[in-house]
N, C-alpha and C positions, 0 to 999 in steps of 0.2 A: 552674605549669604551664609547657612549655615554650615555650610563644611572649609569654612576658615578661620568656623572656634574647634574643629579639629585638633586634639593632638594628629601629629603621626600615626604612632603607636593604634590614636581611635580608627583613624582612614584607613587604615591596612585592616584591622579588623572588619569596617563596616563592608570594604569589600568585598573581604572573602565569606561574609554573612549576603552580601548579592550572588556573589560566587555559585554560591550553595543552592540557594534560592531557585536561584538560574538554573539551575541544575536539572534539580527539584521537578520547577514547570512544565522541564526537555521530558523527561522520564514521562510523565506524569499523562505528555501531549502523544506521543511513541511506544506501542506497549513495544514488548522484546519483542528482537526478532528471533520465530523459530520456523521449524519447517512452513506446519502451520501460517501462520501467518505470510510467512511468504508468499507460498501459493495463491490466499486470500489476494496478497497482490497483484500477482500478476494478472487474474482473474479480470479484477478491477479494473486492471489495466487493455486489458481486453473487452470486458461490454462498454469503455467511454473507450473506444476503435471500436467497435458496433454503432456506438451511437447512442443504446438501450440502457447510460447511465439517467438515472434521477437528476433533474435539474434542478433539483435542494443544492447537491453536491456542488454546485458553480459557485451555489449567491448571486452577486449582482451580473455576473460574469454570461453571455451564453455559452455555452458545451461549445464544446472543439466538434468539427465538424465529420460523419463518419467515412468513417478510412479504411478501407475492410483487406487491404494488403497487410496493414498495420498487427493489424484481429486476427490477422493467420498469423500470422508470425510467429505470434503472444501464444497464441494456441497452439504450436508449434511447440513452439517448446516450453512447456506447458505436457502436453505428450512428450519430452526427453523429460523429461524430468522423474517422469513413469519411467521410464523404460529404463536409462540408469537408472533407477533407486531397486527397479524392483529385487525383490527378497528383503531388501534391510530400511524398510518402513515397519512402523507399530498398525496394527487393524485398521487403527482410525484415521489416521492417514493417507495408507490408502485409497479409497471410501470416500474418501472426502474426494485424491486424488479422480479417481472417476467418476467423482459423481458432478464435480465440477470440467471438466471435461468434454461429460453427455451434455453438457445445461448450454456450455463458449460451443459445440460443435452445432447443437441443435437454434440456439440460435445465429452461427453465421449462416446455415443453410436459409438460413428463413434471409435474413436484411439480406446476399447475393440473389438471392432467388424477384424480390421487390424493387432490389439495387437497378 
């Protein structure tokens, strides 16, 4: 094997380089978490529970079944965030929360009526 030809120092350097490359890939795959990213993540979860997520999101797997109680709980969590952070958000963050909550609540009402 090629690894057998390396000295201990070269092996350590190669392992460090591999670790750094893996860390860089992890950072590229996951955006940094800020308030907007967190809220968008929660809203995506609610959309999945509502059964409204695009099929492409699941690749070859079937999307999970609609789960209205979990959708409602997630929407309620976002509403709680809006309430608890009132006065501490930027205008952009306030608008994002308001728009997401409006959209999710309307989707929830439509889903509940058709269920």
